[in-house]
C-alpha positions as CSV (number, residue, x, y, z in Angstrom):
1,M,246.8,157.1,80.5
2,C,248.4,154.1,78.7
3,Q,251.7,152.7,80.0
4,L,254.4,151.8,77.6
5,P,255.2,148.1,77.7
6,R,258.5,147.2,79.5
7,R,261.1,145.7,77.3
8,L,263.0,142.5,78.2
9,R,266.7,141.9,77.6
10,H,269.0,139.0,78.5
11,A,270.8,139.2,81.9
12,E,273.4,136.6,82.8
13,T,274.5,135.3,86.2
14,P,277.2,132.6,86.8
15,K,275.0,129.6,86.3
16,Y,271.8,131.0,85.0
17,R,270.4,132.9,82.0
18,G,267.3,134.9,82.8
19,L,265.4,137.9,81.5
20,Q,265.7,141.3,83.0
21,S,262.9,143.9,82.9
22,C,264.0,147.3,81.6
23,N,262.3,150.7,81.6
24,R,261.3,152.7,78.4
25,N,265.0,153.8,78.0
26,G,266.4,150.3,78.3
27,A,267.8,150.8,81.8
28,P,267.4,147.7,84.0
29,L,264.9,147.7,86.9
30,N,266.4,146.6,90.2
31,G,265.7,143.0,91.2
32,S,263.8,142.2,88.0
33,V,265.4,139.0,86.8
34,H,262.7,136.4,86.1
35,D,262.9,132.6,85.9
36,V,262.5,131.5,82.3
37,A,263.3,128.5,80.2
38,V,266.9,128.2,79.1
39,I,265.8,127.8,75.5
40,D,263.2,129.8,73.6
41,I,260.9,127.4,71.8
42,A,258.6,130.1,70.5
43,G,261.6,132.0,69.2
44,F,262.8,128.8,67.5
45,V,259.5,128.4,65.7
46,T,259.6,132.1,64.7
47,D,263.1,131.6,63.2
48,L,261.9,128.4,61.5
49,K,259.1,130.3,59.7
50,S,261.5,133.1,58.8
51,H,264.0,130.6,57.3
52,A,261.2,128.8,55.5
53,V,260.3,132.1,53.7
54,D,264.0,132.6,52.9
55,H,264.1,129.1,51.4
56,G,261.1,129.6,49.0
57,F,258.0,128.8,51.1
58,H,255.0,130.8,52.0
59,V,253.7,130.6,55.6
60,H,249.9,130.4,55.7
61,D,249.0,129.4,59.2
62,E,250.4,128.6,62.7
63,R,248.9,126.8,65.7
64,H,250.1,126.1,69.2
65,F,248.5,123.5,71.5
66,V,249.3,122.8,75.2
67,E,248.0,119.8,77.1
68,T,246.9,121.1,80.5
69,Y,247.8,117.9,82.4
70,S,251.1,116.7,80.8
71,L,252.2,120.2,79.6
72,R,253.2,118.6,76.3
73,Q,253.2,121.2,73.5
74,L,252.6,121.0,69.8
75,W,253.5,123.7,67.3
76,E,252.1,123.5,63.8
77,V,253.0,125.6,60.7
78,D,251.3,125.3,57.3
79,L,253.6,126.0,54.3
80,H,253.3,126.1,50.5
81,P,256.1,126.3,48.0
82,E,256.1,129.7,46.3
83,E,255.2,128.0,43.0
84,A,252.1,126.3,44.5
85,C,250.5,128.8,46.8
86,N,247.0,127.8,45.7
87,G,247.7,124.1,45.7
88,P,247.8,121.3,44.8
89,I,250.5,120.5,47.4
90,D,250.5,121.3,51.1
91,L,253.4,121.0,53.5
92,H,252.5,120.7,57.2
93,V,255.3,121.2,59.7
94,S,254.9,120.2,63.4
95,L,257.2,120.3,66.4
96,E,256.3,118.3,69.5
97,I,257.7,119.4,72.9
98,D,258.1,116.8,75.5
99,P,258.3,118.6,78.9
100,R,260.4,115.8,80.5
101,T,263.1,116.2,77.8
102,L,263.0,120.0,78.1
103,L,263.3,119.8,81.9
104,S,266.2,117.3,81.7
105,F,268.0,119.6,79.3
106,E,267.5,122.6,81.6
107,D,268.9,120.7,84.6
108,V,272.0,119.9,82.6
109,V,272.4,123.5,81.4
110,L,271.9,125.0,84.8
111,A,274.5,122.7,86.3
112,M,277.2,123.9,83.8
113,D,279.9,126.1,85.4
114,D,279.8,128.5,82.5
115,P,276.5,129.1,80.6
116,D,278.5,130.0,77.5
117,D,279.9,126.4,77.3
118,D,278.5,124.1,74.7
119,P,275.7,122.0,76.2
120,P,275.7,118.2,75.8
121,E,274.1,116.5,72.8
122,G,271.5,113.8,73.1
123,F,268.4,115.9,73.8
124,T,266.1,116.3,70.8
125,F,262.6,117.1,69.7
126,P,260.9,115.6,66.6
127,L,260.3,118.0,63.7
128,V,257.8,116.4,61.3
129,F,257.3,117.4,57.7
130,T,254.1,116.1,56.1
131,W,253.2,116.6,52.4
132,T,249.5,116.1,51.5
133,F,247.7,116.1,48.1
134,P,244.2,116.1,46.7
135,P,242.5,112.8,46.0
136,L,244.4,110.9,43.3
137,V,242.8,109.9,40.0
138,H,245.9,108.2,38.7
139,P,247.8,107.1,41.9
140,P,251.5,106.3,41.5
141,D,253.2,103.0,42.3
142,L,254.0,103.4,46.0
143,L,257.1,101.3,45.9
144,V,258.6,103.2,43.0
145,L,257.6,106.6,44.5
146,A,259.1,105.7,47.9
147,T,262.4,104.7,46.2
148,E,262.5,107.8,44.2
149,V,261.7,110.3,47.0
150,A,264.1,108.5,49.3
151,G,266.9,109.4,46.9
152,L,265.8,113.1,47.0
153,G,265.6,113.3,50.8
154,G,268.8,111.4,51.4
155,V,270.1,111.0,55.0
156,E,269.2,114.6,56.0
157,L,265.5,114.1,55.2
158,P,264.4,110.4,55.5
159,L,261.0,110.1,53.7
160,E,258.2,107.7,54.1
161,V,255.3,107.2,51.7
162,S,251.8,106.0,52.7
163,A,248.4,105.9,51.1
164,I,244.8,105.4,52.3
165,D,241.9,104.1,50.1
166,S,238.5,105.5,51.2
167,F,234.9,104.8,49.9
168,H,232.1,107.4,50.1
169,Q,229.6,104.7,49.3
170,V,230.0,100.9,49.3
171,T,229.3,100.9,45.6
172,D,231.8,103.7,44.8
173,A,235.3,103.1,43.5
174,P,238.1,103.7,46.1
175,E,239.5,107.2,46.4
176,R,243.2,107.2,47.2
177,S,244.9,109.8,49.3
178,L,248.7,110.0,49.5
179,T,251.0,111.3,52.3
180,V,254.8,111.8,52.3
181,V,256.3,112.2,55.8
182,S,259.7,112.9,57.2
183,R,260.8,113.0,60.9
184,V,263.9,115.0,61.7
185,P,265.4,115.3,65.2
186,V,266.0,118.9,66.4
187,S,269.0,119.1,68.7
188,L,268.2,121.2,71.8
189,A,271.9,122.0,72.0
190,N,271.7,123.7,68.6
191,V,268.6,125.6,69.7
192,Y,270.4,126.8,72.8
193,K,273.4,128.0,70.8
194,G,271.3,129.5,68.0
195,D,272.8,127.3,65.4
196,N,270.3,127.2,62.5
197,D,272.5,125.6,59.9
198,P,271.0,122.1,60.3
199,V,267.5,123.5,59.9
200,C,268.5,125.5,56.7
201,A,269.9,122.3,55.2
202,V,266.7,120.4,55.9
203,L,264.6,123.3,54.4
204,D,266.7,123.2,51.2
205,T,266.0,119.5,50.8
206,C,262.3,120.1,51.6
207,R,262.1,122.6,48.8
208,N,263.7,120.2,46.3
209,V,261.3,117.4,47.4
210,S,258.3,119.8,47.1
211,L,259.2,120.9,43.6
212,N,259.8,117.4,42.5
213,L,256.4,116.3,43.8
214,L,254.8,119.4,42.3
215,E,255.8,118.2,38.9
216,R,254.1,114.8,39.5
217,V,250.9,115.9,41.1
218,P,249.0,117.2,38.0
219,F,249.0,113.8,36.4
220,W,248.1,112.1,39.7
221,I,245.0,114.3,40.2
222,G,243.9,114.2,36.5
223,D,244.8,117.7,35.4
224,I,247.0,116.4,32.6
225,H,246.8,113.0,30.8
């Protein structure tokens, strides 16, 4: 006979937040508080995907990698603007988790007298947004493009433009690929408090940048002349 999975709910003690196992009716099981991380990274990534959908993106794929030696983690999410679900623009989002930063933040939180106090700032993880495009037939001037997209991203979303020329054969003309990247620090204090406003502001700007690039790409790849 199959057993119903036990549900988990938050249980708080003076200097610790854990998870408490409950029976099928939601009643706590005695002595069932388990040690867990003070912040839920998987939950943050889930919220990030949900907010991305709310801000006009489609989520197409997600990957999670863990290094067995260092325990460093990498979360990756592939997005598309609603207007370009079949291309020609892709947005790749990645979140890198440094275990040393996470453990240092946990030590500070567990040392607080009240777990509901605001945790200190200064602990961050990098959230990286990468726009990629098909090979370019009419590549733009990189300096001009970098200046224009920097104005779109502003201070919230600092953008960098780079390009690579590749040759399939030594006699072939170069084929240029273009990448636009932004690195945004995610505050662990905000993740702990469940404050998603900074992420929402970044996603709003990401959408504006995506739509602006989407208008330019058809000429770059030779769809229009």
